[in-house]
DRENSE-335362 format. One record per residue (C-alpha): residue number from 0; residue in three letters; chain; x, y, z. Coordinates in pm, 1 decimal, padded with zeros to 6 digits. Layout:
+-----+--------+--------+----------+----------+----------+
| num | residu | chaine |       px |       py |       pz |
+-----+--------+--------+----------+----------+----------+
| NUM |    ALA |      A |        X |        Y |        Z |
...
+-----+--------+--------+----------+----------+----------+
//
This chain:
+-----+--------+--------+----------+----------+----------+
| num | residu | chaine |       px |       py |       pz |
+-----+--------+--------+----------+----------+----------+
|   0 |    MET |      A |  02097.3 | -02885.6 | -02619.5 |
|   1 |    TYR |      A |  01865.8 | -02599.8 | -02709.4 |
|   2 |    SER |      A |  01635.4 | -02635.5 | -03009.3 |
|   3 |    SER |      A |  01531.4 | -02320.4 | -03190.3 |
|   4 |    ASP |      A |  01555.7 | -02148.6 | -03526.2 |
|   5 |    PHE |      A |  01725.9 | -01862.2 | -03342.1 |
|   6 |    PHE |      A |  02080.1 | -01993.5 | -03405.1 |
|   7 |    TYR |      A |  02188.2 | -01714.9 | -03641.7 |
|   8 |    LEU |      A |  02022.0 | -01435.2 | -03445.8 |
|   9 |    GLU |      A |  02251.5 | -01202.6 | -03251.2 |
|  10 |    ALA |      A |  02106.6 | -01206.3 | -02899.9 |
|  11 |    PRO |      A |  02378.1 | -01188.4 | -02631.4 |
|  12 |    GLU |      A |  02122.4 | -01193.7 | -02347.9 |
|  13 |    VAL |      A |  01986.7 | -01528.3 | -02471.6 |
|  14 |    MET |      A |  02336.9 | -01669.6 | -02514.3 |
|  15 |    ASN |      A |  02426.5 | -01564.9 | -02157.9 |
|  16 |    LYS |      A |  02117.4 | -01741.5 | -02022.8 |
|  17 |    LEU |      A |  02196.1 | -02054.8 | -02224.2 |
|  18 |    ARG |      A |  02552.0 | -02054.4 | -02090.5 |
|  19 |    ALA |      A |  02423.2 | -02016.0 | -01731.1 |
|  20 |    LEU |      A |  02199.6 | -02319.7 | -01784.5 |
|  21 |    GLY |      A |  02494.3 | -02527.1 | -01909.0 |
|  22 |    THR |      A |  02376.7 | -02538.5 | -02269.8 |
|  23 |    LEU |      A |  02655.3 | -02640.1 | -02507.9 |
|  24 |    GLY |      A |  02475.5 | -02668.3 | -02841.1 |
|  25 |    VAL |      A |  02190.1 | -02539.0 | -03053.8 |
|  26 |    ASP |      A |  01976.0 | -02746.1 | -03285.8 |
|  27 |    MET |      A |  01774.9 | -02571.1 | -03555.7 |
|  28 |    GLU |      A |  01544.5 | -02842.1 | -03684.8 |
|  29 |    ALA |      A |  01408.0 | -03055.2 | -03399.4 |
|  30 |    ALA |      A |  01170.7 | -02796.4 | -03249.4 |
|  31 |    GLY |      A |  01011.6 | -02728.9 | -03588.2 |
|  32 |    LEU |      A |  00993.4 | -03098.5 | -03673.0 |
|  33 |    TYR |      A |  00817.2 | -03181.4 | -03346.3 |
|  34 |    ALA |      A |  00577.0 | -02888.9 | -03384.3 |
|  35 |    CYS |      A |  00480.2 | -03000.2 | -03736.6 |
|  36 |    ALA |      A |  00440.8 | -03362.1 | -03624.5 |
|  37 |    ALA |      A |  00218.9 | -03258.7 | -03332.0 |
|  38 |    GLN |      A |  00005.4 | -03042.3 | -03559.6 |
|  39 |    GLU |      A | -00046.3 | -03336.7 | -03795.1 |
|  40 |    GLY |      A | -00092.5 | -03595.4 | -03519.4 |
|  41 |    LYS |      A |  00221.9 | -03780.2 | -03627.8 |
|  42 |    GLN |      A |  00526.7 | -03916.3 | -03447.6 |
|  43 |    ALA |      A |  00872.0 | -03767.4 | -03496.6 |
|  44 |    LEU |      A |  01225.2 | -03849.5 | -03391.2 |
|  45 |    THR |      A |  01550.2 | -03660.5 | -03416.3 |
|  46 |    VAL |      A |  01901.3 | -03793.3 | -03378.4 |
|  47 |    CYS |      A |  02120.7 | -03503.7 | -03274.2 |
|  48 |    THR |      A |  02485.4 | -03508.3 | -03369.0 |
|  49 |    VAL |      A |  02730.8 | -03251.7 | -03240.1 |
|  50 |    SER |      A |  02972.9 | -03074.9 | -03471.6 |
|  51 |    ASP |      A |  03044.2 | -02747.3 | -03293.1 |
|  52 |    HIS |      A |  03068.8 | -02617.7 | -02938.2 |
|  53 |    LEU |      A |  02838.2 | -02324.6 | -02870.7 |
|  54 |    PHE |      A |  03101.6 | -02122.7 | -02683.9 |
|  55 |    ASP |      A |  03443.8 | -02284.5 | -02746.3 |
|  56 |    HIS |      A |  03499.9 | -02291.7 | -03122.6 |
|  57 |    ALA |      A |  03844.9 | -02448.0 | -03082.6 |
|  58 |    GLN |      A |  03652.1 | -02773.8 | -03037.3 |
|  59 |    ASP |      A |  03448.9 | -02737.7 | -03359.9 |
|  60 |    MET |      A |  03471.6 | -03009.6 | -03624.1 |
|  61 |    SER |      A |  03628.5 | -02933.6 | -03959.5 |
|  62 |    ALA |      A |  03417.4 | -02934.8 | -04276.2 |
|  63 |    GLU |      A |  03567.1 | -03272.3 | -04370.4 |
|  64 |    GLU |      A |  03484.5 | -03417.5 | -04027.6 |
|  65 |    ARG |      A |  03126.5 | -03295.9 | -04065.5 |
|  66 |    GLU |      A |  03100.5 | -03462.7 | -04407.2 |
|  67 |    THR |      A |  03239.8 | -03799.4 | -04298.2 |
|  68 |    GLY |      A |  03200.8 | -03831.1 | -03922.1 |
|  69 |    PHE |      A |  02834.2 | -03906.4 | -03870.2 |
|  70 |    GLY |      A |  02795.0 | -04253.8 | -04019.3 |
|  71 |    THR |      A |  02708.0 | -04414.3 | -03685.8 |
|  72 |    ALA |      A |  02439.8 | -04151.6 | -03617.2 |
|  73 |    LEU |      A |  02291.1 | -04224.1 | -03958.1 |
|  74 |    GLU |      A |  02286.3 | -04595.5 | -03881.5 |
|  75 |    VAL |      A |  02110.8 | -04528.9 | -03547.3 |
|  76 |    GLY |      A |  01851.9 | -04313.1 | -03718.7 |
|  77 |    ILE |      A |  01781.8 | -04571.8 | -03986.7 |
|  78 |    ALA |      A |  01756.9 | -04850.5 | -03727.3 |
|  79 |    ALA |      A |  01507.0 | -04644.0 | -03526.0 |
|  80 |    LEU |      A |  01303.4 | -04574.6 | -03838.4 |
|  81 |    LEU |      A |  01288.0 | -04942.2 | -03926.7 |
|  82 |    ALA |      A |  01210.5 | -05062.6 | -03570.8 |
+-----+--------+--------+----------+----------+----------+
//
């Protein structure tokens, strides 16, 4: 997993390097969340769910699967928050 706000940027050289490293997904929020938390002296946690494959889009989830398929991840996140 690679965390960056670069996801929508066309940069084939970066994508080739990510592929060579075995990266299969990109997250757009975690890096920013952790940077803001560090700046404020706070703790942060992300729960990453996977909906799409970075290189093989035949494995991507449908819009309906994205809307309904992450209940367990939500439960994990809430449990961590309350712990």
